[in-house]
C-alpha positions in Angstrom: 154.2 110.1 -58.2 150.5 110.5 -58.4 148.5 107.5 -58.3 146.7 107.0 -61.7 143.1 106.5 -62.0 142.6 104.3 -65.2 139.4 103.2 -67.0 139.6 100.3 -69.3 136.8 100.0 -71.8 136.2 96.4 -72.6 137.0 93.4 -70.5 138.1 91.0 -73.1 141.6 89.4 -73.2 143.7 92.5 -73.7 141.6 94.5 -71.4 141.8 92.1 -68.6 145.7 91.8 -68.8 146.1 95.5 -69.0 143.9 96.0 -65.8 146.2 93.4 -64.0 149.5 95.0 -65.1 148.2 98.6 -64.4 146.9 97.5 -60.9 150.3 95.7 -60.2 151.9 99.1 -61.0 149.8 100.7 -58.2 147.1 102.4 -60.5 143.4 102.4 -59.4 141.8 100.5 -62.2 138.2 100.2 -63.2 137.0 97.8 -66.0 133.7 98.8 -67.9 132.3 95.6 -69.5 129.1 95.7 -71.5 128.5 92.0 -71.0 127.3 90.5 -67.6 130.7 88.9 -67.2 134.3 89.7 -68.4 136.2 87.4 -70.8 133.3 86.0 -72.7 135.2 85.6 -76.0 138.1 83.9 -74.3 135.7 80.9 -73.7 135.2 80.5 -77.4 138.9 80.3 -78.4 140.6 77.3 -79.8 137.3 75.4 -79.9 137.0 75.6 -76.2 140.6 74.7 -75.5 142.1 78.1 -75.7 145.2 78.2 -77.9 146.4 81.0 -75.7 149.8 81.7 -77.5 152.1 80.3 -80.0 155.7 79.4 -78.8 157.2 80.5 -82.1 155.6 84.0 -82.4 157.6 86.7 -84.0 156.7 90.0 -85.4 156.4 88.5 -88.9 153.3 86.7 -87.9 151.3 89.9 -88.0 150.2 92.3 -90.9 152.2 95.2 -89.5 155.5 93.5 -88.2 157.4 96.8 -87.1 154.5 98.1 -85.2 153.9 95.0 -83.1 157.6 94.2 -82.5 157.9 96.6 -79.3 154.9 94.8 -77.7 156.1 91.4 -78.6 159.7 92.1 -77.4 158.5 93.3 -74.0 155.8 90.6 -73.7 156.3 87.6 -75.9 155.3 84.0 -75.7 157.9 83.1 -73.1 156.7 85.9 -70.7 153.1 85.0 -71.5 153.7 81.4 -70.5 155.5 82.4 -67.3 152.7 85.0 -66.5 150.0 82.2 -66.8 152.2 79.7 -65.1 152.4 82.2 -62.1 148.6 82.2 -62.1 148.3 78.4 -62.1 148.2 77.4 -65.8 150.4 74.6 -67.0 151.3 75.0 -70.7 150.9 72.3 -73.2 152.9 73.0 -76.5 151.6 71.1 -79.4 152.5 71.0 -83.3 153.6 74.2 -84.8 154.0 75.9 -81.4 150.3 75.9 -80.6 150.2 76.3 -76.8 147.1 75.4 -74.6 146.4 75.0 -70.9 147.2 71.4 -69.8 143.5 71.2 -68.7 142.5 71.9 -72.3 139.8 74.1 -71.1 139.5 77.9 -72.0 137.5 78.2 -68.8 140.9 77.7 -66.9 142.5 80.8 -68.4 139.5 82.9 -67.7 139.2 81.4 -64.1 142.8 82.4 -63.1 142.5 85.9 -64.8 139.2 86.6 -62.9 140.7 85.3 -59.7 143.8 87.7 -60.1 141.4 90.5 -61.1 139.5 90.1 -57.6 142.6 89.3 -55.6 144.5 92.5 -56.6 141.5 94.8 -56.4 140.5 95.7 -59.9 136.9 97.2 -60.0 134.7 95.6 -62.6 131.6 97.1 -63.7 129.5 94.9 -65.9 126.3 95.6 -68.2 128.2 99.0 -68.7 127.3 100.3 -72.1 129.6 103.4 -72.8 127.8 106.1 -74.6 130.5 108.7 -75.0 134.1 109.6 -74.1 135.4 113.1 -73.7 138.8 114.7 -73.1 138.9 117.0 -70.2 141.4 119.3 -68.6 142.2 116.7 -66.0 141.8 113.6 -68.0 138.7 111.9 -69.4 135.0 111.6 -68.6 133.2 108.5 -69.7 129.4 108.5 -70.0 127.3 105.3 -69.8 124.0 104.9 -71.5 122.4 104.6 -68.1 123.5 108.0 -67.2 126.5 106.9 -64.8 129.6 108.9 -65.2 133.3 107.9 -64.7 136.3 110.3 -64.6 139.7 109.0 -65.1 143.3 110.4 -65.7 143.9 107.6 -68.3 141.6 105.5 -70.6 142.4 102.3 -72.4 140.1 101.3 -75.1 140.1 97.4 -75.4 136.6 96.9 -77.0 137.9 94.5 -79.7 136.8 94.7 -83.3 133.7 93.2 -85.0 134.5 89.5 -85.1 132.1 87.4 -83.0 129.7 90.1 -82.3 127.7 87.8 -80.0 130.6 88.3 -77.4 130.1 92.0 -77.5 132.6 92.9 -80.1 130.4 94.7 -82.5 132.6 97.6 -83.6 131.3 100.2 -81.0 134.9 101.0 -80.0 135.7 102.5 -83.4 132.9 105.0 -82.8 134.4 105.9 -79.3 137.8 106.4 -80.8 136.3 108.6 -83.5 134.7 110.8 -80.8 138.4 111.6 -80.0 139.4 112.2 -83.4 140.8 108.7 -84.3 140.2 106.8 -87.7 139.6 103.3 -88.6 140.9 101.6 -91.7 138.4 99.4 -93.6 137.5 96.3 -91.5 136.7 92.9 -92.7 136.5 89.4 -91.5 139.8 87.4 -91.2 140.4 83.8 -90.2 137.1 82.9 -91.6 135.4 80.2 -93.8 135.1 81.0 -97.6 131.9 80.5 -99.7 132.5 78.7 -103.0 130.7 78.5 -106.3 130.6 74.8 -106.8 127.8 72.3 -107.6 129.4 69.6 -105.5 129.2 71.2 -102.0 126.1 69.2 -100.9 128.0 65.9 -101.5 131.2 67.1 -100.2 129.8 68.7 -97.0 131.5 67.5 -93.9 134.5 65.8 -95.7 137.9 66.6 -94.0 141.1 65.7 -95.7 144.9 66.4 -95.1 145.9 68.3 -98.2 147.3 71.4 -99.7 145.5 74.6 -100.8 146.6 77.5 -102.9 145.1 80.9 -103.3 145.2 81.6 -107.1 144.6 85.0 -108.8 145.1 85.4 -112.5 146.5 81.9 -112.5 149.3 83.0 -110.1 149.7 81.3 -106.7 149.5 84.0 -104.0 149.5 81.8 -100.9 149.9 78.2 -100.0 149.0 76.3 -96.9 149.3 72.7 -95.9 147.1 70.9 -93.4 143.5 70.0 -92.9 140.9 71.1 -95.4 137.2 71.0 -94.6 134.4 71.1 -97.1 131.1 72.6 -95.9 127.7 72.9 -97.5 128.6 76.5 -98.5 132.2 76.3 -99.3 135.5 75.4 -97.6 137.1 75.8 -94.1 139.9 74.3 -91.9 143.1 75.8 -90.6 144.5 76.2 -94.2 141.6 78.1 -95.5 141.6 80.4 -92.3 145.2 81.3 -92.9 144.3 82.1 -96.7 141.1 84.1 -95.9 142.6 87.3 -95.0 144.3 87.7 -98.5 141.3 86.4 -100.1 139.1 89.0 -98.5 141.4 91.7 -99.4 141.1 90.7 -103.1 137.4 90.2 -102.9 136.9 93.8 -101.6 138.7 94.9 -104.7 136.2 92.9 -106.7 139.0 90.6 -108.0 138.2 87.0 -109.2 140.1 84.4 -107.0 140.2 80.6 -106.8 141.1 78.0 -104.3 143.1 75.3 -105.7 143.0 72.1 -103.8 145.8 69.5 -104.1 143.9 66.2 -103.0 147.1 64.0 -103.4 149.6 65.7 -101.3 152.3 63.1 -100.7 152.6 61.5 -104.1 153.7 62.8 -107.4 151.6 62.4 -110.7 154.0 59.7 -111.9 153.1 57.8 -108.7 149.5 58.1 -109.4 149.8 57.2 -113.0 151.5 54.1 -112.0 148.8 53.2 -109.5 146.2 53.7 -112.1 148.1 51.4 -114.6 148.2 48.8 -112.0 144.5 49.2 -111.5 143.7 49.0 -115.2 141.2 46.0 -114.7 139.3 47.7 -112.0 136.4 50.1 -111.9 137.7 53.7 -111.9 135.8 54.7 -108.8 137.3 51.6 -106.9 140.8 52.4 -108.2 140.7 55.8 -106.2 139.8 54.1 -102.9 142.6 54.4 -100.6 144.1 57.3 -102.5 141.4 60.0 -101.7 138.4 60.2 -99.3 135.6 58.0 -100.6 133.0 60.8 -100.5 135.0 62.9 -102.9 135.2 60.3 -105.6 131.8 60.6 -107.2 132.2 64.6 -107.4 135.8 64.2 -108.8 134.8 61.7 -111.5 131.7 64.1 -112.5 134.1 67.0 -112.7 136.4 65.0 -114.8 133.6 64.3 -117.3 133.5 60.5 -116.5 129.8 59.7 -116.4 130.0 55.9 -115.8 131.8 55.6 -112.5 132.1 51.9 -112.8 134.0 52.0 -116.2 137.3 50.2 -116.1 140.4 52.2 -115.8 141.6 50.6 -119.1 138.4 51.9 -120.9 139.0 55.6 -119.9 139.9 57.8 -122.9 143.2 59.5 -122.8 141.2 62.8 -122.3 139.3 61.5 -119.3 142.4 60.0 -117.7 144.4 63.2 -118.1 141.6 65.3 -116.7 141.1 62.8 -113.6 145.0 63.2 -113.0 144.9 66.9 -113.2 142.0 67.2 -110.9 143.8 65.1 -108.2 146.6 67.7 -108.2 144.7 70.9 -109.1 141.0 71.1 -108.6 139.9 74.7 -108.6 136.9 76.2 -106.9 135.8 80.0 -107.5 135.6 81.8 -104.4 132.4 83.9 -104.1 132.8 85.6 -100.6 133.5 84.8 -97.0 131.4 84.2 -94.1 130.7 87.2 -91.9 132.0 88.6 -88.7 129.7 86.2 -86.7 131.9 83.3 -88.0 135.4 85.1 -88.1 138.0 84.6 -85.5 139.5 88.0 -85.8 138.9 91.4 -87.5 141.3 92.6 -90.1 141.6 96.5 -90.1 141.0 98.8 -87.2 142.4 102.1 -85.6 145.2 103.3 -88.0 148.5 102.3 -86.5 150.0 105.6 -87.6 147.8 107.4 -84.9 149.3 105.3 -82.2 152.8 105.1 -80.5 154.2 101.5 -81.0 156.5 101.7 -77.9 153.5 102.7 -75.5 150.3 102.2 -77.4 149.4 105.7 -76.4 147.4 107.7 -78.8 149.5 110.2 -80.8 146.4 112.5 -80.9 145.1 112.5 -77.4 147.4 112.3 -74.4 146.5 109.6 -71.8 144.4 107.6 -74.3 145.7 104.0 -75.1 144.6 101.2 -77.3 144.9 97.3 -76.9 144.1 94.2 -79.0 141.9 93.8 -81.9 140.5 97.4 -82.1 143.9 98.3 -83.6 144.7 97.5 -87.3 146.7 94.3 -86.2 145.8 90.9 -87.0 148.0 87.7 -87.0 147.9 84.1 -88.3 145.7 81.3 -86.9 147.3 79.3 -84.1 147.6 81.6 -81.0 149.0 84.6 -82.5 146.0 86.8 -82.0 145.6 86.0 -78.3 149.3 86.6 -78.0 148.7 90.2 -79.3 146.0 90.6 -76.9 148.2 89.8 -74.0 151.2 91.7 -75.4 149.4 94.8 -76.2 147.4 94.6 -72.8 150.7 94.3 -71.0 152.3 97.3 -72.7 149.2 99.6 -72.6 148.7 98.7 -68.9 152.3 99.3 -67.9 152.5 102.6 -70.0 149.3 104.0 -68.7 150.2 103.4 -65.1 153.5 105.4 -65.3 
């Protein structure tokens, strides 16, 4: 069998793994990376701890379950952990299956990948800005902006999407794919903070609470998440909001009005809270809420409830004021204006149309010998290690398929 010459455009998570796997299958492999070093985006994942997989990953954690199933089946979380253990990473599984290196350093993941790349002889060309890609009779010709040219039997495009453009993922991979006849679906930020229309954001900025949030549209709940909620000076964030943001942005793109419903009191019933308030009848209303919700929320909550005198006794509240206060503790709604942009997004939603890619090999249906991995494809997953798992799974499948 002829030894394959494979070019990988993009040295991010999926590109690095596809290079390692292709090289282990005896291919000659060259990575073309536009940054001065490979793997830059890996260092920013998991707040620098690198949530490199999720032990509970299934196909249903992604927007196109059937498309991802082949890659997840051949290189799922167990194989990912085994792969990284073989490189020297001891995994640490936390709540909800989130998996980190025991060192809790994203640099550990990158260090072992770079070591393996060098050990097995993958050629890495940095500061390589790809200008064009053309199909030839013998394979492909890739031209760099500096005039250098590379020929290959196979090409794997692993350029990422548009999230975190500072890492080099600015969407240029879509243009390369379009040169070969491919199409990208509409792309937008996912796993991203949301901007709210509220007069209380300045006062709430920095407040983090354990709570429950719901995405509301036409008074119907579309999605519910439980966990940390973080208020910011422009809106709202935290793992709960990141999970909701994809669906929120889909509706915002359709000019739909959507709301975030925050349940401040998550572990008590309305009857429980009513009882607490009745026992606090002789106390000021603001003090009666201490121990129930975060102190910094109380002034804004009382203002929203229409209670101007925050030191008024609970027993002096009108039935209307008391009812409104109770309602807000379990249903405080904020109008969503927009999300933050790609610079703050963890992942890109949308990408190269999956109908143009073979799910069992990740080879293009339009151009023989062309493959795609990772975020450039219209695949995105939940927050919690799922998107890096897709990077490893797709990198493995494409690298193995291209080397055959």
